[in-house]
C-alpha positions, 0 to 999 in steps of 0.5 A: 329928921329926914322922915319929916323933911326937917334938919337942924344945922349949927350956923354962925350968925355974923350980926351976933357973932355966935353959933346957933342951932337953926331949923331948915326954915331958917328959924334960930332955935337956940344958941350953941350952948343950949342944945336942950332948948334947941331940941325943945323948940324943934319938938314944938315945931314937929309935934303937930305933924307927928300928932297928925300922922299918928292920929291918921294912922290910928283912925285908918288902922283901928282894927289892926295891931299897929307896931311901934316904928323902929327905934333909932340905933344908939352907938352904946349897946347898953343904951339900946338895951335900956330903950328895949326895956322901956319899950317893953314896960310901956307898950305903945310908948316910943323911947330913945336916947338923944345923941345930941341932947344926951337925954332920954326921951319918950313919945307917949300916945294919947289918941290925937294928943301925944306927949313928949317927955325927956329926962336925964336918966332912965329912972327919971324917964320912967317917972315922967312917962308914968306922970304923963300917961292918961289914967287907964 
């Protein structure tokens, strides 16, 4: 996550004799066999920063049509097509396939309170987005 100045490494901890996902601050996020937990914890760390940046952008560009940031490229073209369809269906929602977590993710706008959801497959992600979106 170079745009946020964050990186996650897999490190061997000699005291516990296990491998851990570790943030750039040295915080152990999760053991090597729990990548979903590591993703959830790094999300917890980053979401306040993402929310602040997006809120500032919203306040600064209220009269301008703001487009979504570029979608991270996925190695599987079918995943890229699915991401494009999700983005088309939910305007303003940022969707992606987690290469490390092997799950589908969405960042849902909500003023200054953005939400992040994930799911095992695109249909479940659609349901998670629908449940998380504020009533319109």
